DSSP file (Angstrom, degrees, kcal/mol; ACC not computed):
  #  RESIDUE AA STRUCTURE BP1 BP2  ACC     N-H-->O    O-->H-N    N-H-->O    O-->H-N    TCO  KAPPA ALPHA  PHI   PSI    X-CA   Y-CA   Z-CA
    1    1 A X              0   0    0      0, 0.0     9,-0.3     0, 0.0     2,-0.3   0.000 360.0 360.0 360.0 -14.5   -0.1   -6.9  -16.3
    2    2 A X        -     0   0    0      7,-0.1     2,-0.2    40,-0.0     3,-0.0  -0.631 360.0-126.5 -91.4 144.9    2.7   -9.3  -17.1
    3    3 A X        -     0   0    0     -2,-0.3     2,-0.1     4,-0.1     6,-0.1  -0.544  32.3-104.4 -80.4 152.6    5.5   -8.5  -19.5
    4    4 A X    >   -     0   0    0      4,-0.2     3,-2.4    -2,-0.2    -1,-0.1  -0.474  51.1 -83.3 -72.5 149.7    6.2  -11.0  -22.3
    5    5 A X  T 3  S+     0   0    0      1,-0.3    -1,-0.1    -2,-0.1     3,-0.1  -0.267 118.7  18.5 -54.2 135.5    9.3  -13.2  -21.8
    6    6 A X  T 3  S+     0   0    0      1,-0.3     2,-0.3    -3,-0.1    -1,-0.3   0.357 106.2 102.1  85.2  -7.1   12.4  -11.3  -22.9
    7    7 A X  S <  S-     0   0    0     -3,-2.4    -1,-0.3     1,-0.0    -4,-0.1  -0.851  79.8-102.8-109.6 147.5   10.7   -8.0  -22.8
    8    8 A X        -     0   0    0     -2,-0.3    -4,-0.2     1,-0.1     2,-0.1  -0.328  40.6-105.9 -66.5 148.6   11.1   -5.4  -20.0
    9    9 A X        -     0   0    0     -6,-0.1     2,-0.5     1,-0.1    27,-0.2  -0.385  40.0 -95.9 -69.6 151.2    8.4   -5.1  -17.4
   10   10 A X    >   -     0   0    0     -9,-0.3     3,-1.9    25,-0.2    25,-0.4  -0.580  29.5-146.3 -67.8 119.0    6.1   -2.1  -17.5
   11   11 A X  T 3  S+     0   0    0     -2,-0.5    24,-0.2     1,-0.3    -1,-0.2   0.694  96.4  61.2 -64.6 -17.3    7.7    0.3  -15.0
   12   12 A X  T 3  S+     0   0    0     22,-0.1    -1,-0.3     2,-0.1     2,-0.2   0.586  75.8 112.7 -86.4  -8.9    4.2    1.6  -14.2
   13   13 A X    <   -     0   0    0     -3,-1.9    22,-2.3   -12,-0.1     2,-0.4  -0.455  48.8-173.1 -64.6 131.8    3.1   -1.9  -13.0
   14   14 A X  E     -A   34   0A   0     20,-0.2     2,-0.3    -2,-0.2    20,-0.2  -0.982   7.2-178.7-130.7 138.6    2.5   -1.7   -9.2
   15   15 A X  E     -A   33   0A   0     18,-2.3    18,-2.1    -2,-0.4     2,-0.4  -0.997   8.8-174.4-141.0 145.4    1.7   -4.5   -6.8
   16   16 A X  E     -A   32   0A   0     -2,-0.3     2,-0.5    16,-0.2    16,-0.2  -0.998  12.0-153.1-136.6 133.2    1.0   -4.8   -3.1
   17   17 A X  E     -A   31   0A   0     14,-3.1    13,-2.6    -2,-0.4    14,-1.2  -0.913  12.1-163.8-108.7 134.0    0.6   -8.0   -1.1
   18   18 A X  E     -A   29   0A   0     -2,-0.5     2,-0.4    11,-0.2    11,-0.2  -0.838   5.8-163.3-113.4 152.2   -1.5   -8.1    2.0
   19   19 A X  E     -A   28   0A   0      9,-2.1     9,-2.9    -2,-0.3     2,-0.4  -0.999   4.6-175.0-133.8 133.0   -1.7  -10.7    4.8
   20   20 A X        -     0   0    0     -2,-0.4     2,-0.4     7,-0.2     7,-0.1  -0.983   6.5-179.6-128.9 121.9   -4.5  -11.0    7.3
   21   21 A X    >   -     0   0    0     -2,-0.4     3,-2.6     5,-0.2     5,-0.1  -0.911  40.7 -90.7-118.9 146.3   -4.2  -13.4   10.1
   22   22 A X  T 3  S+     0   0    0     -2,-0.4     3,-0.1     1,-0.3    -1,-0.0  -0.279 116.1  28.9 -52.6 134.6   -6.8  -14.1   12.9
   23   23 A X  T 3  S+     0   0    0      1,-0.4    -1,-0.3     2,-0.0     2,-0.1   0.156  90.2 124.3  96.9 -18.5   -5.9  -11.9   15.8
   24   24 A X    <   -     0   0    0     -3,-2.6    -1,-0.4     1,-0.1     3,-0.1  -0.465  63.5-135.8 -71.3 147.4   -4.4   -9.1   13.7
   25   25 A X  S    S-     0   0    0      1,-0.3     2,-0.3    -2,-0.1    -1,-0.1   0.860  82.5 -19.4 -68.6 -35.6   -5.9   -5.7   14.1
   26   26 A X  S    S-     0   0    0     -7,-0.1    -1,-0.3    -5,-0.1    -5,-0.2  -0.963  88.9 -68.6-161.8 164.5   -5.9   -5.2   10.3
   27   27 A X        -     0   0    0     -2,-0.3    44,-2.5    -7,-0.1     2,-0.3  -0.265  49.6-138.1 -60.0 152.6   -4.2   -6.6    7.2
   28   28 A X  E     -AB  19  70A   0     -9,-2.9    -9,-2.1    42,-0.2     2,-0.7  -0.848  13.0-118.4-112.7 150.3   -0.5   -5.9    6.9
   29   29 A X  E     +A   18   0A   0     40,-2.2    39,-3.6    37,-0.4    40,-0.3  -0.799  36.5 170.4 -83.2 116.2    1.5   -5.0    3.8
   30   30 A X  E     +     0   0A   0    -13,-2.6     2,-0.3    -2,-0.7   -12,-0.2   0.580  63.5   9.6-107.2 -12.6    3.9   -7.8    3.4
   31   31 A X  E     +A   17   0A   0    -14,-1.2   -14,-3.1     2,-0.0    -1,-0.3  -0.958  61.1 166.7-160.7 147.7    5.3   -7.0   -0.1
   32   32 A X  E     +A   16   0A   0     -2,-0.3     2,-0.3   -16,-0.2   -16,-0.2  -0.971  11.4 140.5-159.5 151.6    5.2   -4.1   -2.5
   33   33 A X  E     -A   15   0A   0    -18,-2.1   -18,-2.3    -2,-0.3     2,-0.3  -0.986  34.3-120.1-178.3 173.5    7.0   -2.9   -5.6
   34   34 A X  E >  S-A   14   0A   0     -2,-0.3     3,-1.3   -20,-0.2   -20,-0.2  -0.920  72.8 -11.0-128.1 151.4    7.0   -1.4   -9.1
   35   35 A X  T 3> S+     0   0    0    -22,-2.3     4,-2.4   -25,-0.4   -25,-0.2  -0.394 133.5   6.5  65.7-126.2    8.1   -2.8  -12.4
   36   36 A X  H 3> S+     0   0    0      1,-0.2     4,-2.0     2,-0.2    -1,-0.3   0.857 133.7  52.4 -61.0 -37.2   10.1   -6.1  -12.2
   37   37 A X  H <> S+     0   0    0     -3,-1.3     4,-2.3     2,-0.2    -1,-0.2   0.919 109.7  49.2 -66.5 -41.6    9.4   -6.4   -8.4
   38   38 A X  H  > S+     0   0    0    -25,-0.3     4,-2.5     1,-0.2    -2,-0.2   0.923 109.6  51.8 -61.3 -44.3    5.7   -6.0   -9.0
   39   39 A X  H  X S+     0   0    0     -4,-2.4     4,-2.5     1,-0.2    -1,-0.2   0.885 110.1  49.5 -60.5 -38.4    5.8   -8.6  -11.7
   40   40 A X  H  X S+     0   0    0     -4,-2.0     4,-2.6     2,-0.2     5,-0.2   0.895 109.3  51.2 -68.6 -40.4    7.5  -11.0   -9.3
   41   41 A X  H  X S+     0   0    0     -4,-2.3     4,-2.1     2,-0.2    -2,-0.2   0.934 113.4  45.6 -60.1 -46.1    5.0  -10.4   -6.6
   42   42 A X  H  X S+     0   0    0     -4,-2.5     4,-2.4     2,-0.2    -2,-0.2   0.917 112.9  49.9 -64.2 -44.7    2.2  -11.1   -9.0
   43   43 A X  H  X S+     0   0    0     -4,-2.5     4,-2.4     1,-0.2    -2,-0.2   0.916 111.7  47.6 -62.3 -44.3    3.9  -14.2  -10.4
   44   44 A X  H  X S+     0   0    0     -4,-2.6     4,-1.5     2,-0.2    -1,-0.2   0.891 110.4  52.4 -66.0 -38.7    4.5  -15.7   -6.9
   45   45 A X  H  <>S+     0   0    0     -4,-2.1     5,-3.0    -5,-0.2     3,-0.4   0.952 111.9  45.5 -60.6 -48.0    1.0  -15.0   -5.8
   46   46 A X  H ><5S+     0   0    0     -4,-2.4     3,-1.6     1,-0.2    -2,-0.2   0.885 108.2  57.0 -64.1 -38.7   -0.4  -16.8   -8.9
   47   47 A X  H 3<5S+     0   0    0     -4,-2.4    -1,-0.2     1,-0.3    -2,-0.2   0.836 110.5  45.4 -59.2 -32.3    2.1  -19.7   -8.4
   48   48 A X  T 3<5S-     0   0    0     -4,-1.5    -1,-0.3    -3,-0.4    -2,-0.2   0.268 119.8-108.4 -96.9  10.8    0.7  -20.2   -4.9
   49   49 A X  T < 5 +     0   0    0     -3,-1.6     2,-0.5     1,-0.2    -3,-0.2   0.729  65.7 153.1  72.9  21.4   -2.9  -19.9   -6.0
   50   50 A X      < -     0   0    0     -5,-3.0    -1,-0.2    -6,-0.2     2,-0.1  -0.725  49.4-114.9 -87.2 129.9   -3.4  -16.5   -4.4
   51   51 A X        -     0   0    0     -2,-0.5     2,-0.6    -3,-0.1    -1,-0.1  -0.412  24.8-149.9 -63.8 133.2   -6.1  -14.4   -6.0
   52   52 A X        -     0   0    0     -2,-0.1     2,-0.4    -6,-0.0    -1,-0.1  -0.935  10.6-162.8-109.9 113.7   -4.7  -11.3   -7.7
   53   53 A X        -     0   0    0     -2,-0.6     2,-0.7     2,-0.1    29,-0.0  -0.812   9.0-144.4 -98.2 133.8   -7.2   -8.4   -7.7
   54   54 A X        +     0   0    0     -2,-0.4     2,-0.2   -39,-0.0   -39,-0.0  -0.875  38.5 142.9-103.4 112.5   -6.6   -5.4  -10.1
   55   55 A X     >  -     0   0    0     -2,-0.7     4,-2.8     1,-0.1     5,-0.3  -0.750  27.5-168.2-146.6  94.5   -7.6   -2.1   -8.7
   56   56 A X  H  > S+     0   0    0     -2,-0.2     4,-1.8     1,-0.2     5,-0.2   0.858  89.3  50.3 -54.1 -38.7   -5.2    0.8   -9.7
   57   57 A X  H  > S+     0   0    0      2,-0.2     4,-1.8     1,-0.2    -1,-0.2   0.941 113.9  43.4 -66.4 -46.2   -6.8    3.2   -7.1
   58   58 A X  H  > S+     0   0    0      1,-0.2     4,-2.8     2,-0.2     5,-0.2   0.911 113.6  50.1 -67.6 -42.6   -6.5    0.8   -4.2
   59   59 A X  H  X S+     0   0    0     -4,-2.8     4,-2.0     1,-0.2    -1,-0.2   0.858 107.8  55.0 -66.5 -33.2   -3.0   -0.4   -5.0
   60   60 A X  H  < S+     0   0    0     -4,-1.8     4,-0.4    -5,-0.3    -1,-0.2   0.925 112.4  42.6 -63.6 -43.5   -1.8    3.2   -5.3
   61   61 A X  H >< S+     0   0    0     -4,-1.8     3,-1.2     1,-0.2    -2,-0.2   0.920 114.8  49.5 -68.2 -43.4   -3.1    3.9   -1.8
   62   62 A X  H >< S+     0   0    0     -4,-2.8     3,-1.7     1,-0.3    -1,-0.2   0.805  99.8  65.9 -67.3 -28.2   -1.8    0.7   -0.4
   63   63 A X  T 3< S+     0   0    0     -4,-2.0    -1,-0.3     1,-0.3    -2,-0.2   0.680  93.0  62.6 -67.9 -15.2    1.7    1.3   -1.9
   64   64 A X  T <  S+     0   0    0     -3,-1.2     2,-0.3    -4,-0.4    -1,-0.3   0.562  84.0  95.7 -84.2  -8.9    2.0    4.3    0.4
   65   65 A X  S <  S-     0   0    0     -3,-1.7     3,-0.1    -4,-0.2     6,-0.1  -0.650  83.8-112.0 -83.4 137.4    1.8    2.0    3.5
   66   66 A X    >   -     0   0    0     -2,-0.3     3,-1.8     4,-0.2   -37,-0.4  -0.295  41.5 -88.4 -64.6 150.6    5.2    0.9    5.0
   67   67 A X  T 3  S+     0   0    0      1,-0.3   -37,-0.2   -39,-0.1    -1,-0.1  -0.345 113.7  13.6 -58.6 141.0    6.2   -2.7    4.7
   68   68 A X  T 3  S+     0   0    0    -39,-3.6     2,-0.3     1,-0.3    -1,-0.3   0.539 101.6 124.3  66.2  11.3    4.9   -4.8    7.7
   69   69 A X    <   -     0   0    0     -3,-1.8   -40,-2.2   -40,-0.3    -1,-0.3  -0.717  67.2-108.5 -96.9 151.0    2.6   -2.0    8.7
   70   70 A X  B     -B   28   0A   0     -2,-0.3   -42,-0.2   -42,-0.2    -4,-0.2  -0.418  41.6 -99.7 -69.0 150.8   -1.1   -2.4    9.1
   71   71 A X        -     0   0    0    -44,-2.5    -1,-0.1     1,-0.1     2,-0.1  -0.411  47.9-100.4 -66.1 151.8   -3.3   -0.8    6.5
   72   72 A X    >   -     0   0    0      1,-0.1     3,-2.3    -3,-0.1     4,-0.4  -0.386  27.2-110.7 -75.0 154.3   -4.7    2.6    7.7
   73   73 A X  G >  S+     0   0    0      1,-0.3     3,-1.3     2,-0.2     4,-0.5   0.791 114.3  68.8 -52.9 -30.5   -8.3    2.8    9.0
   74   74 A X  G 3  S+     0   0    0      1,-0.3    -1,-0.3     2,-0.1     4,-0.3   0.731 104.0  43.6 -63.1 -20.8   -9.3    4.8    5.9
   75   75 A X  G <> S+     0   0    0     -3,-2.3     4,-2.4     1,-0.1     5,-0.3   0.411  85.0  97.7-103.5   0.3   -8.8    1.7    3.8
   76   76 A X  H <> S+     0   0    0     -3,-1.3     4,-3.1    -4,-0.4     5,-0.2   0.920  84.1  47.3 -54.7 -48.9  -10.5   -0.8    6.1
   77   77 A X  H  > S+     0   0    0     -4,-0.5     4,-2.6     1,-0.2     5,-0.2   0.935 112.9  47.1 -64.1 -47.5  -13.9   -0.7    4.3
   78   78 A X  H  > S+     0   0    0     -4,-0.3     4,-1.6     1,-0.2    -1,-0.2   0.925 118.4  41.0 -60.8 -45.7  -12.4   -1.2    0.8
   79   79 A X  H  X S+     0   0    0     -4,-2.4     4,-2.7     2,-0.2     5,-0.2   0.891 114.0  53.2 -71.1 -39.1  -10.1   -4.1    1.9
   80   80 A X  H  X S+     0   0    0     -4,-3.1     4,-2.7    -5,-0.3     5,-0.2   0.898 107.5  51.5 -63.3 -39.9  -12.8   -5.6    4.1
   81   81 A X  H  X S+     0   0    0     -4,-2.6     4,-2.2    -5,-0.2    -1,-0.2   0.909 112.2  46.6 -62.6 -41.6  -15.3   -5.6    1.2
   82   82 A X  H  X S+     0   0    0     -4,-1.6     4,-2.4    -5,-0.2    -2,-0.2   0.922 114.1  46.8 -66.7 -44.6  -12.7   -7.4   -1.0
   83   83 A X  H  X S+     0   0    0     -4,-2.7     4,-2.5     2,-0.2    -2,-0.2   0.885 112.2  50.7 -65.3 -38.4  -11.8  -10.0    1.7
   84   84 A X  H  X S+     0   0    0     -4,-2.7     4,-2.5    -5,-0.2    -1,-0.2   0.913 111.1  48.6 -65.4 -42.2  -15.5  -10.6    2.4
   85   85 A X  H  X S+     0   0    0     -4,-2.2     4,-2.5    -5,-0.2     5,-0.2   0.936 112.4  48.3 -60.8 -47.1  -16.2  -11.2   -1.3
   86   86 A X  H  X S+     0   0    0     -4,-2.4     4,-2.5     1,-0.2    -2,-0.2   0.907 111.5  50.0 -61.7 -43.0  -13.2  -13.5   -1.6
   87   87 A X  H  X S+     0   0    0     -4,-2.5     4,-2.3     2,-0.2    -1,-0.2   0.924 111.6  48.1 -61.3 -46.1  -14.3  -15.5    1.5
   88   88 A X  H  X S+     0   0    0     -4,-2.5     4,-1.2     2,-0.2    -2,-0.2   0.909 112.5  48.4 -63.1 -42.8  -17.9  -15.9    0.2
   89   89 A X  H  <>S+     0   0    0     -4,-2.5     5,-2.0     1,-0.2     3,-0.4   0.932 113.5  46.6 -63.7 -45.7  -16.8  -17.0   -3.3
   90   90 A X  H ><5S+     0   0    0     -4,-2.5     3,-1.5     1,-0.2    -1,-0.2   0.862 107.5  57.2 -66.5 -35.4  -14.3  -19.5   -1.8
   91   91 A X  H 3<5S+     0   0    0     -4,-2.3    -1,-0.2     1,-0.3    -2,-0.2   0.791 103.7  54.1 -65.7 -27.1  -17.0  -20.8    0.7
   92   92 A X  T 3<5S-     0   0    0     -4,-1.2    -1,-0.3    -3,-0.4    -2,-0.2   0.487 118.2-115.7 -83.0  -3.2  -19.2  -21.6   -2.3
   93   93 A X  T < 5S+     0   0    0     -3,-1.5     2,-0.4     1,-0.3    -3,-0.2   0.724  72.2 134.1  77.0  21.2  -16.4  -23.6   -3.8
   94   94 A X      < -     0   0    0     -5,-2.0    -1,-0.3     6,-0.0     2,-0.2  -0.853  59.1-120.4-105.9 138.3  -16.0  -21.3   -6.8
   95   95 A X    >   -     0   0    0     -2,-0.4     3,-1.7     1,-0.1     6,-0.3  -0.556  19.6-129.0 -70.3 138.6  -12.7  -20.0   -8.0
   96   96 A X  T 3  S+     0   0    0      1,-0.3    -1,-0.1    -2,-0.2     8,-0.1   0.744 111.3  54.5 -59.5 -20.5  -12.5  -16.2   -7.9
   97   97 A X  T 3  S+     0   0    0      3,-0.0    -1,-0.3     2,-0.0     2,-0.1   0.542  85.1 109.6 -89.5  -8.0  -11.4  -16.4  -11.5
   98   98 A X  S X  S-     0   0    0     -3,-1.7     3,-1.5     1,-0.1    -4,-0.0  -0.375  75.2-129.7 -69.4 143.8  -14.4  -18.4  -12.6
   99   99 A X  T 3  S+     0   0    0      1,-0.3    -1,-0.1    -2,-0.1     4,-0.1   0.688 109.1  65.3 -64.8 -14.8  -17.1  -16.7  -14.8
  100  100 A X  T 3  S+     0   0    0     -5,-0.1    -1,-0.3     2,-0.1     2,-0.2   0.681  82.9  92.7 -78.8 -17.9  -19.6  -18.1  -12.3
  101  101 A X  S <  S-     0   0    0     -3,-1.5     3,-0.1    -6,-0.3    -5,-0.0  -0.539  85.1-115.0 -76.1 140.0  -18.1  -15.9   -9.5
  102  102 A X        -     0   0    0     -2,-0.2    -1,-0.1     1,-0.1     3,-0.1  -0.367  44.8 -88.1 -66.4 155.6  -19.8  -12.5   -9.1
  103  103 A X        -     0   0    0      1,-0.1    -1,-0.1    -4,-0.1     3,-0.1  -0.349  48.9-103.8 -64.4 146.7  -17.5   -9.6   -9.9
  104  104 A X    >   -     0   0    0      1,-0.1     3,-1.5    -8,-0.1    -1,-0.1  -0.257  50.8 -78.8 -65.0 158.8  -15.4   -8.3   -7.0
  105  105 A X  T 3  S+     0   0    0      1,-0.2    -1,-0.1   -24,-0.2     3,-0.1  -0.309 115.9  17.1 -59.7 139.5  -16.5   -5.1   -5.3
  106  106 A X  T 3  S+     0   0    0      1,-0.2     2,-0.3    -3,-0.1    -1,-0.2   0.598 112.0  85.3  77.3  11.6  -15.6   -1.9   -7.1
  107  107 A X    <   -     0   0    0     -3,-1.5     2,-0.4   -52,-0.0    -1,-0.2  -0.958  62.3-140.8-141.2 161.3  -14.9   -3.6  -10.5
  108  108 A X        -     0   0    0     -2,-0.3     2,-0.4    -3,-0.1    -4,-0.0  -0.957  24.1-122.6-120.7 141.7  -16.8   -4.8  -13.5
  109  109 A X              0   0    0     -2,-0.4    -6,-0.1     1,-0.1   -10,-0.0  -0.670 360.0 360.0 -83.8 133.4  -16.1   -8.0  -15.3
  110  110 A X              0   0    0     -2,-0.4    -1,-0.1     0, 0.0    -2,-0.0   0.521 360.0 360.0 -64.2 360.0  -15.2   -7.5  -19.0
């Protein structure tokens, strides 16, 4: 998803960052963007050790949510499944990127 240094970012690249804190009703969209902004969101997440999940369908739906707004109820199950998977993998002490980790919900590992 990243452009090579010195080359323009793919304008079709889309990224959405979510935050879920105890006590929140649902996760919130805290950043979203396309092209260079998406690349920056992805780069910052990786710099901070945040798992980056690639799901074009889910990111397209999440990109329609306003910044700082909770995700809509229609997306609760999809996001909850992903967060539950991430929590289980991390509790086992496995990196989500490790080949030992099971594939995330809704995706297949190449």
